[in-house]
N, C-alpha and C positions, 0 to 999 in steps of 0.2 A: 863444202862438206861439213865444216864446223857448224854452219847454220842448220843443216839437216840434223845433226846429232843433238843439238839443243832442243830442237822440236821433238825428237824421239824421246829424249830424256824427260822432258816435261810430260809427255804422254805416259811414260812408265810411272813417273811419280804420281801422276793423277790416278793411277790404278792401285797404288800400294800405300805410300806414306800418308797421303791425306786421309785415307780411310781410318788408320790408327789414330790420327790426330782428332778426327771427328768423334771417335769412340770415347776418347779421353776428355773431350771438350764439347759436350752436347750443346746444340744450338737451341736457344729458347725462341720459340716462334713468336713473331709479332702478333699482338692481339688483333682479332678481327674488328673492323670498325663496327661500333654499336649501331643497331638499327634504330632509327629515330621514329617514334610513334606519337602522334598527337594525343595527349591525354583526353579521356572522355569526361567532360564536365556535365554532371547531371543538371537538368533544368531547375530553375529556381523553384523553391517550395511555394505552393499556393497558386501555381499556374495550371493551365489546362493540361500541360504535359506532365506535371508533377503536383497533383492536387493534395491538399491537406485531407487527412482521413479522420472522419468523425465516427467514433465507435458508439453504437447504441448499447443499451444494457445487455449483458451476456444472456444469451438465450439459445437453446438448441433449435427452437422453432419460433422466431419472432412473428408476432401477429401483424395483420395489415395495419392496425391502428398505430402500432409502434413505428413501423416503417414509414408511414405517412407523416407522423409527427417528427420523425428524424429528418425528413425532407424539409419540413417547415423550419426547423432549427438551422439546417445547412443553408437554406435559401436566405434566411434573415442574415446570417453571418456573412454570406457572400455579398449581400447588398450593402452591409455596413463597412466591410473591410476591403472589398475588391478581390479577396482571395477565392480561389476555386476549391470547393469541397466535394468529397464523396462520402457516403455513409457505408459502414460495414456492421455486421452483427456477429460478434465473437460468440463462440459456443460456451465459453466459461470465462470466469475472471482470471484463472491461471493463463488461459490462452491470450486474454487481453493484455495482461502485464507482459507476457512474452512478446506480443506484437509491439508494445511500446518500446521495449528494449531494442527490437530489431528495426525500428523505424517503419513498421507496418500499421501503426496507428499514431495519431498526434493529439487527439482530443478525446478524453474519456471520463466517465464517472466511475469512482472506485470506492470500495468499502474501506473502513479504517485499516484493516490488515493488508488489503491489496495495495493501498497507498504506501504503507510502511515498507512492503517488500520492494515496490518499484523505487521508492526513495533510497533504500539501501543499495540498490543497483545503479543509482544516479541516473535513472532512466526518465524521471519525471519530476515535475514541480507543481505544487498545488496553487490554484488561483481563486477558487470559490468553494465555500463550505455550505452544506445544507443546514438550514436552521429549523428547529422545532420549538414551538412556544417561545420564540424570541431568543433561543440559545443555540450556540454551535457546539458546546461541550456539555457533558453531564458527568455526574459522579456515581460512585458505587458505595455501598455500605455493608459493614459486617453486622450481622444480626444474631441474636441468641435468645433462647427461652429464658425468661426472668428467673425461673426456678433452677436453672443450671448453675447459678451462683457466680457468673462472670461479672466483672466490674464495668459498667458503662463509662466510657471516656468521651461521650458526646453529650453536650448540654443542650437539651431540647429547647429551653427557654431562650438561650442566647444564640442557638443555631450554629455552634462551633465545637470543635474538639477541645478537650481539656488536657490532652497529653499527646506526645509524639507517637507515631505509629510503632516505633520500636518498644515503647512502654505498653501501649494499649493492646498490641497484638501478642505480646509475650505470653499472655495467659492461654493462648490457643496451642501452646506447645504440646505435642503428642495427643491433640484432640482430633476428632474426625469432622471434616467439613462436608457440607452439601453444596455442590455446584450445580448450575443449570445444565450447561453442555460445554463440550471441549473447545468451542469457538466463541463463547460468549465473552465480550470484553468486560462487562460489569459483574457478571456472576461466575467468573472463573479467572480469566487471563490477568486482569489488573489486580484483583485481590490476591491471587497467587503470587504475582510479581512483588507485591508489597510484603507478603509473608516471607518471601525469599530474601528481599532486601533487609528485612528485620531479623534475619537468621532464625526464623521460627520453623521448626520441623513439625509437620502435621502427619496424621495417619492417612492411609488410603481413603480417598474421597468417594462419595456417592454422587453420581451424575444423574440428575432427575428429569432432564429434558423439559425445562421450563422454570421460569422464575417464580411463578405461582406455586409450583410444587416445592420449591425451596422454602418458601414461607410456610407452607402447610407442614412440611417435615419438621421445621424448627418449632412450630407451634405444638406439634404432637410429641416431640422429644424422643421418638422411638427409632430414628434413622441416623441422626448425626448430632454433634455437639453444638455446632454453629454453622452459619451459612453466609452467603453474600448475594446481593441483588443490586439492581439500579435503585436510585433514590426517587420516590419511596414506594417500592413495590407493595408494601403493607397496606397502602391506601387504595389499591385497585378495587373497583366496585364488587367484583365477584368474591373477593376475599371478605370484605366487610359484611356482605350478605350472609356468608356461611359462618364467619367467626366474628361475632360482634365485639369481642374483647381482644382482637388481634393486636391492636396498637398498645395495649397494656401488657399483654402476655409476651409478645415478641418485641424485644427492646433493641435499640441501635447501640452497638458497642463503639463503633468508630466509623467515620466517613472519609472517603478520599476527596481530594480536591476535584473540581470539575475538569478532568483532563481527557475524558473519552469523547472522541468526535463522532459525528454522524458521517454520512457519505460526503464525498467532495468531487469537484471537477478539477482534473489535473491535465497538464500539457506535457508533451514530450520535451525533454531538454535538448533535443535536436533542433528545436525551433529557436531562432534568434530572439534575444530579449525583447526587442521592440515589437516583434510579431506577437509575442506572448501578451504584452501590454494591450495591443490592439484587440486581440481576441478576448481578453478579460473585459475590456470596455464593451465589446459587442454583446457578451453574455449579460452584462448588467443592463444594457439597453433592451435586450431580448425579454428579460423578466419584467420590464415595465409595460409590455404589451399583453393584452389578454390572450391573444393567439400564441405568443411565445411562451408565456407562463404555462398555459395548458399543454403545450407541446413538451416542455421540460418535465412536467408532472407525468405525462403519459410515458415518456421514454425513460426517465430516471427516477420517478417517484419523489421528486423534490418540489416543495411548495414555495420555499423562500431560499435565497442565496445571499451570502455575505462574503465580501472580499477578505481573503486571509493570506498568510505567508507560511512557508515551511517551518519557520522557527516556532510558530504557535503550537506545533505538534511535538515539540521536544519532550515534554513531560509524558505524554502518551507513549512515545518511543522508548523513553527510559524505563518505565514500568513494564512495558511489554518485553523489552530485552532482558530485564531481571527475571522474568518468568522462565526464560531459557527454552521457549517453545519454537518449533519450526514454523516460520510464517506461512510456508506453502501448505501446511496442514490446517491453517486457519482460514484459508480462502478456498473458493470452489471453482 
């Protein structure tokens, strides 16, 4: 009998007391065992399964010659490196920079401002620069009509400035400039950046859509007080033919250092350092062949290339940043 009572008592307790205890002492469930999943490892870059992407020059409608020349470049690099490549034609430089950021392009030619934007995003690094007349950088100059009374701080005989920018450009305070266009490195962005660095406030500018027009306007004196061009736009044949005294009438006030680059070839920072070095060497070898040089000219419009590093663009980056402009507005 006692045994039966014990059993019944436990049964009753099981229906009453333990319920109150459970309410006051909630049970924390044990964690479910984690599901094990094998991580997906993407194929190595430069293989058939994950080829390097060579971007052609941005174009909404690339022509057959450009596409064929792109294949020549890709085939040569494949033969030199063993990497597999495919070519793509971005519709715009903005789309190209975006593709470099997202890993949808690995090799590309970029304008100076396109390069700067990608560099700021840490999406790319430069390996080769386009050369023109043996140079990879060029400068800009501030010009004014001799009769406007500005003091030239550029010595023509010695070929050098005679004062710092902060001194030479101060005389442009509250004067009206003539610029070429809103995306011109030499006839707007860099000169405007220098004025800003020198704390010189100028009046609203006239944008004349062309460096020749800037020289003509300064010559005529009826649009602006001073202007800026590349060095030396005054010597262009069409100007000399129309204005025989242009070099005497339009004087150089000050010249920038040669910091403005031409286009370059850059690589995605997603590529390992050794792969970048191999690709750089392949492009150098490509330019040593007539077929390769012609292909690069057709695709990118570059006749000569020189090995460069990102640090060489620091001066250009500094002046551009001082201008305070949106880089996306400077690329197409």
